[in-house]
N, C-alpha and C positions, 0 to 999 in steps of 0.2 A: 286759374281755378274758378269755376262757376260759382256765383253767390246770388242770393236773393234775400235782402233784408227788408222786413216790413215794419212800419211805424204807424201806430194808431193815434188818433186824437191829437195831432199837432195843431195848435191853436193858430188859426189864420186871422180872424178878427171876430169880435163879438161872440156869438154862439156858434160860429162856423168852425168845425173841426175837420182837418184833412187826414185821410188815410193815404200813406205813401209807400211805394215799393221801389227800392233801389237795387238794381240788378244788372248783370252782364250776361245773364243766361238767355240763350236764344229761345228755349222753350217757354220759359216764364214770360219773357217779352212777347212772344206770340200769343200766349194765353190773355195777357193784358190788353193787347191790341184787338183781339177777337171780342173782348168784352166792350171796348170802346166802339167797335163797329156795330155791335148789337145795339148799343145805347144810341149811337148817332143815326142809326137807321129809322129811329122813331122821332128824331128831332127835325123840325123844319128848317132851322139854321144849324147846319152841321159844322160847329165851331170847335177847333182845337187850339187851346193856348199852347204857345211853344216858346222855349227859351234855350239858349245854349251857353255853356261855359267852355273856356279854351284851356289848352296846355300852356305851360310856362316857357314858351319859346318867343323869340323876337316877333313882332307883329307880322312881318312879311312871311313868316313861316308858321304861324299859329294854325292849329287844327282843333276842331271841336272834340272835347273829351267827354262831355256829359251833355245828353239831350233831355230836356224836361218837357213833359206833355201833360195837359190837363183838359178834361171835357166837362168839368163841373164838379161841384162839392160832393155829389152822390157817387162819384167814381174815384177809384184810386188815382193819385198823381204818379205818373210813371217817370222815374229817374233812370234813364238807360245810360250805363257807362260805356259809351262807345269806344273809349280808349283801351278798354280791357275785354272787348267782345270780339267774337268772330263775325265776319260779314254775313248779313242775314237778308235775303230777299224780301221776307215778310215786312221787315222794318222799312227797307228801301221803298217798297211798293206802297206802304201806308203814306209815307211822306209825299209820294208822287201821285196820290189819288186825287184827281181834280174835283171829286164830290165834296171834299172837305175844305173848309176855309181855315188856314192856319194863321192865327193872330199873334204877332210878335211886336217887338218895340225896337225901332232903329235897326232894321234888318239887313242893311247893305253889307255890313261886316259879317253877319251870320252867313249870308249867301256866298260870299267870297270864301269863307272857311269851309263851308260845306262842299264847295266845288273841289277843294283840295283833297277831299276824301271821296270824290265822285258821288256826292248825294245831292239831291235837288228837291226842294219843296215846290209842288206844282202850283198851289194857289196860296201864296204867301202875302198877307196883308200887313202893312206897316202902320201900327196905330199912330205913330207920330206924324206920318205924312197924310193919313186919311182923315184925321180928326184934329183939326187945329183949334186951339183954345183962344178965343178973341182977346181975353184979358192977359195973355202971356206977355210978360215984359222982358223976358230973356229966352235964349235957346233952351228948349226942354231937352235936358241931357240925361235923364234917368227915368226909369219906369215909375219911380216914386213921384217925380214931378207930374207926370201925366195923370197917374191914378189919383193923386191928391187933388188936382185941379177938377178932374171929372167928377169926383165923388166926395168932395170936401174932406171930412175927417174919416170917411169910411175905411180907408186903408192905413190910417196912421199907425195902428197897432201891428200892421203887417211889415212895416218897414224896419226890419231887424238888420242892422248893418254888419258886415264882416270886414276885417282889416285887409290892407293891400297884401300882406303876407299870406292871409288865408286865401285870397283870390289867386295866389300863384300855386296853389296846391290842389287843384280840381282833379288832377291825374294821380294824386297820391292817395292810396287806399290803405285803410278804410277812411272814408270821408267822416269828418266830425259831425256831431249833432247840429252844430251851427250851420255847417254846409248844407246838410239835408233840409233844414227848415228854410234856409234862404232860397235854395233851388226850387223847393216845392211851392213856396209862396210866389215866387216870380211866375211860374207857369200858371198857377191858379189865378193870379192877378191879371195876367194877359187874357186868359179866357173870360173872366168876369167882366173886365172892362169892355171887351169887344161885344160880348153878349148884351150888356146894358146899352151900349151904343146902337146895336142892331135893333133892339126892342124900342128904343127911342125913335129911331128912324121910321120903324114900322108904324109907330103911333102917329108920327107927323104925317106920313103918307095917307094913313087911314082917315085922319081928320080932314086933310085936303080933299080927298075923294068924296067924303061925306058932304063937305061944303059945296062941292061941285054937283052934288046930286046923282053921282054915279050909282047905277044899280048894284045890288049886293053881289051878284055873280061877277061883275066887272071889277068891283073892288077886291074880291078874293083873288081874281086872276092876277091883278097888278100887284097884289101883295104876296103873290106866290102860294096862295092857299087853295088853289083850284084842285080839281080831281087829279089824282096821280095814277 
């Protein structure tokens, strides 16, 4: 049975509130992705935060049961219940669109599990591999580790834990409110971290070019801000 559950004003951190939709309905998912595409069309950096949750099978057989997507706090966080949905080319094509940068964390496992359901993310960035924190004294093994080190206490209020037992129930519907909050925050955090990193890199490149005395048009071209 198709469902679409909407949640308003889920607290992410500070004054940021997330609006979330949890659905397995192809039509609602297509509407949400169309909104994403209109939003991303206007963005210079077309970033999509992505995270996956798996079913409760042995690791060698696990498949994604929930796909979480975020393109920023002004847009709905989409929680697509893949395990309870019909196959949809709109969703498949969105993930495979090379115009978008999908930012996730420790994505090797995600890639493997997506392959088991014949899905592929075309432009998949691993935050852990692309952004190393020099002060790290141990392996960064959670999104909370990376987000906390990148932005100090910015995400501390977002790190709401769920139990191991709850982690085994991502395919059990309906999901609890704790599941919804956890999933939405992970997708939004992935987006926000990579967006901040991208803006920081832009600033560093701009400063370097200005110091080198590059003309404004050349600076814009190298920063990807030229005419389109």
